[in-house]
KOLLO-394206 format. One record per residue (C-alpha): x, y, z; residue in three letters. Coordinates in nm, 2 decimals. Layout:
<rs>
X/Y/Z/ALA
...
</rs>
This chain:
<rs>
-6.48/-2.55/3.58/MET
-6.64/-2.89/3.50/THR
-6.78/-3.03/3.82/THR
-6.75/-3.42/3.82/LEU
-6.90/-3.67/4.04/THR
-6.79/-4.02/4.09/GLU
-6.97/-4.36/4.17/GLU
-6.94/-4.68/4.17/VAL
-7.16/-4.90/3.96/ILE
-7.20/-5.24/3.79/GLU
-7.19/-5.24/3.40/LEU
-7.22/-5.57/3.22/ALA
-7.11/-5.76/3.52/GLY
-6.79/-5.56/3.58/LEU
-6.77/-5.32/3.88/ARG
-6.71/-4.97/3.73/THR
-6.59/-4.63/3.86/ILE
-6.79/-4.35/3.67/VAL
-6.64/-4.01/3.70/ILE
-6.90/-3.76/3.51/SER
-7.03/-3.44/3.48/PRO
-7.43/-3.41/3.55/SER
-7.50/-3.43/3.13/ALA
-7.20/-3.58/2.93/PRO
-7.20/-3.57/2.55/ARG
-6.89/-3.79/2.53/PHE
-6.77/-4.13/2.70/VAL
-6.45/-4.22/2.74/VAL
-6.42/-4.60/2.84/VAL
-6.05/-4.64/3.03/MET
-5.90/-4.98/3.04/LEU
-5.63/-5.06/3.29/HIS
-5.32/-5.27/3.28/GLY
-5.24/-5.61/3.44/TYR
-5.19/-5.62/3.80/GLY
-5.40/-5.26/3.83/MET
-5.76/-5.18/3.95/THR
-6.01/-4.89/3.83/PRO
-5.86/-4.71/4.14/GLU
-5.53/-4.67/3.96/ASP
-5.69/-4.48/3.69/LEU
-5.95/-4.27/3.86/SER
-5.75/-4.02/3.98/PRO
-5.61/-3.95/3.63/PHE
-5.97/-3.94/3.51/ALA
-6.03/-3.67/3.78/HIS
-5.74/-3.48/3.69/SER
-5.82/-3.40/3.32/MET
-6.14/-3.20/3.45/LYS
-6.30/-3.28/3.10/LEU
-6.70/-3.24/3.04/PRO
-6.69/-3.64/2.96/MET
-6.81/-3.94/3.14/ALA
-6.51/-4.17/3.21/PHE
-6.58/-4.51/3.28/LEU
-6.32/-4.74/3.44/VAL
-6.44/-5.10/3.47/PRO
-6.24/-5.36/3.66/GLU
-6.11/-5.67/3.47/ALA
-6.29/-5.97/3.56/PRO
-5.98/-6.19/3.66/LEU
-5.74/-6.20/3.94/HIS
-5.39/-6.09/3.86/ALA
-5.06/-6.23/4.02/ILE
-4.93/-6.12/4.27/PRO
-5.24/-5.86/4.30/SER
-5.46/-5.65/4.10/GLY
-5.68/-5.74/3.81/ARG
-5.64/-5.87/3.45/ALA
-5.81/-5.91/3.12/TRP
-5.65/-6.24/3.05/TRP
-5.38/-6.45/3.26/GLU
-5.01/-6.39/3.25/MET
-4.76/-6.67/3.27/ASP
-4.53/-6.49/3.54/GLN
-4.27/-6.77/3.53/HIS
-4.23/-6.70/3.15/ARG
-4.26/-6.32/3.18/ARG
-3.96/-6.35/3.39/ALA
-3.73/-6.53/3.18/LEU
-3.84/-6.32/2.90/ALA
-3.72/-6.02/3.09/LEU
-3.38/-6.11/3.15/VAL
-3.34/-6.03/2.76/ASP
-3.48/-5.69/2.82/GLY
-3.81/-5.52/2.76/PRO
-4.06/-5.74/2.56/ARG
-4.25/-5.72/2.25/ASP
-4.58/-5.95/2.26/LEU
-4.62/-5.91/1.87/CYS
-4.62/-6.32/1.85/ARG
-4.83/-6.37/2.17/GLU
-5.16/-6.54/2.14/HIS
-5.34/-6.51/2.46/PRO
-5.58/-6.78/2.53/ALA
-5.81/-6.53/2.71/GLY
-5.83/-6.30/2.45/ALA
-6.14/-6.39/2.31/ALA
-6.35/-6.38/2.64/ALA
-6.23/-6.03/2.70/ALA
-6.31/-5.89/2.38/ARG
-6.66/-6.06/2.44/ALA
-6.68/-5.89/2.77/GLY
-6.56/-5.57/2.66/LEU
-6.82/-5.57/2.36/LEU
-7.07/-5.65/2.62/ALA
-6.97/-5.36/2.84/PHE
-6.97/-5.12/2.52/LEU
-7.32/-5.21/2.46/ASP
-7.44/-5.16/2.80/GLU
-7.28/-4.81/2.83/SER
-7.42/-4.71/2.50/ALA
-7.77/-4.79/2.63/ARG
-7.69/-4.59/2.94/ARG
-7.54/-4.31/2.76/TRP
-7.74/-4.28/2.45/LYS
-7.62/-4.01/2.18/GLY
-7.26/-3.97/2.34/CYS
-6.96/-4.01/2.14/GLY
-6.72/-4.27/2.27/ARG
-6.35/-4.32/2.29/SER
-6.13/-4.63/2.46/ILE
-5.83/-4.53/2.61/VAL
-5.62/-4.86/2.72/GLY
-5.30/-4.89/2.93/PHE
-5.07/-5.16/2.88/SER
-5.28/-5.47/2.86/GLN
-5.58/-5.28/2.85/GLY
-5.44/-5.10/2.53/GLY
-5.41/-5.46/2.37/MET
-5.76/-5.57/2.46/LEU
-5.88/-5.23/2.31/ALA
-5.72/-5.29/1.98/CYS
-5.77/-5.64/1.95/ASP
-6.13/-5.57/1.99/THR
-6.13/-5.25/1.73/MET
-5.94/-5.46/1.48/LEU
-6.14/-5.78/1.50/ARG
-6.51/-5.64/1.58/GLU
-6.51/-5.28/1.50/ARG
-6.77/-5.14/1.78/PRO
-6.92/-4.79/1.74/ASP
-6.61/-4.62/1.89/VAL
-6.52/-4.29/1.75/ALA
-6.15/-4.28/1.90/MET
-5.91/-4.51/2.04/LEU
-5.58/-4.41/2.26/ALA
-5.32/-4.66/2.32/LEU
-5.11/-4.62/2.63/LEU
-4.76/-4.82/2.68/SER
-4.91/-5.12/2.49/ALA
-4.80/-5.35/2.22/SER
-4.92/-5.57/1.94/ARG
-5.02/-5.91/2.00/ILE
-5.12/-6.17/1.74/THR
-4.93/-5.92/1.50/ALA
-4.97/-6.18/1.21/ASP
-5.37/-6.14/1.26/GLU
-5.37/-5.81/1.32/TRP
-5.18/-5.66/1.02/GLN
-5.46/-5.76/0.78/PRO
-5.72/-5.62/0.97/LEU
-5.53/-5.29/1.00/ALA
-5.77/-5.12/0.77/HIS
-6.05/-5.13/0.97/ARG
-5.91/-4.83/1.17/LEU
-5.90/-4.63/0.85/ARG
-5.99/-4.26/0.93/GLY
-6.01/-4.36/1.31/VAL
-5.82/-4.09/1.55/PRO
-5.57/-4.31/1.71/VAL
-5.31/-4.19/1.99/LEU
-5.03/-4.42/2.07/VAL
-4.77/-4.33/2.35/SER
-4.46/-4.51/2.47/HIS
-4.17/-4.47/2.72/GLY
-3.80/-4.51/2.59/ARG
-3.72/-4.61/2.95/LYS
-4.02/-4.88/2.97/ASP
-3.85/-5.19/3.14/ALA
-4.17/-5.41/3.08/ASP
-4.27/-5.36/2.71/LEU
-4.00/-5.26/2.42/ALA
-4.00/-4.90/2.30/PHE
-3.97/-5.08/1.96/SER
-4.30/-5.25/2.02/ALA
-4.48/-4.91/2.11/GLY
-4.34/-4.77/1.76/ARG
-4.47/-5.09/1.58/ALA
-4.80/-5.06/1.73/LEU
-4.81/-4.70/1.60/PHE
-4.68/-4.81/1.28/ASP
-4.97/-5.08/1.23/LEU
-5.24/-4.87/1.29/VAL
-5.10/-4.60/1.07/GLN
-5.04/-4.84/0.78/SER
-5.41/-4.92/0.79/GLY
-5.50/-4.53/0.74/GLY
-5.58/-4.43/1.10/ALA
-5.54/-4.06/1.17/ARG
-5.25/-4.16/1.40/ALA
-5.07/-3.98/1.63/THR
-4.75/-4.08/1.81/TRP
-4.63/-3.96/2.15/VAL
-4.29/-4.09/2.28/PRO
-4.17/-4.00/2.60/HIS
-3.84/-4.06/2.80/ASP
-4.04/-4.21/3.11/GLN
-4.10/-4.55/3.17/GLY
-4.40/-4.76/3.18/HIS
-4.66/-4.51/3.30/GLU
-4.85/-4.21/3.19/ILE
-4.62/-3.90/3.22/PRO
-4.72/-3.54/3.20/LEU
-4.66/-3.51/2.84/VAL
-4.90/-3.80/2.77/VAL
-5.15/-3.65/2.99/TRP
-5.16/-3.34/2.78/ARG
-5.15/-3.50/2.47/ALA
-5.45/-3.70/2.58/LEU
-5.66/-3.43/2.70/ARG
-5.60/-3.24/2.36/LYS
-5.68/-3.58/2.17/PHE
-6.00/-3.62/2.36/LEU
-6.13/-3.25/2.34/LEU
-6.04/-3.27/1.96/GLY
-6.27/-3.57/1.89/GLY
-6.56/-3.42/2.10/MET
-6.52/-3.07/1.91/ALA
-6.51/-3.31/1.61/GLU
-6.82/-3.46/1.70/MET
-7.03/-3.15/1.77/ARG
-6.89/-3.01/1.44/GLY
-6.71/-2.72/1.62/VAL
</rs>
């Protein structure tokens, strides 16, 4: 049984919950979605009971009506769009995405110095998944694996020519058929994009909504364990 401890620290200016064994060999950065906080994901990290350090940073901006955000969202525009059903954000060009990428890169750099020699993965939910994918495509940090949960493409016109940067990278994409916020077709299009670039892509559809159900928990746990074993040459 892996014994995990939890502490709250500051990394690259972001309040971060760290759930970790005493000597981790693998680090998982978990990025929450819009309107969430690290406390929403820390029980999920605990429940996986993996011999890895889970770092759950708090996004720097206030979300409306509560929680945190990686970039701002026009709530009136969102409400109008949802009248026609769940959204696909592929044509969105968020004004705050560049600043969010810079913040994530600084976080990755500082965490790499603190946990030297550890393999790294990013797991992003919803807006956190969009930030993770945007950063991987545009900046290609030293990250071995990527998981995108209930996310969507943004700036798809700019992402598509960069998809080759994920060649050979294990990428897990999950999405719910009953997602009332981000369309199931948006999740599938995200999977198609990473697969077109040559990523070692895994598609995990499910019958729930905008959430992380048990089927995704199991798939993600297997995905992370496989990546750690591959890193160790097992």
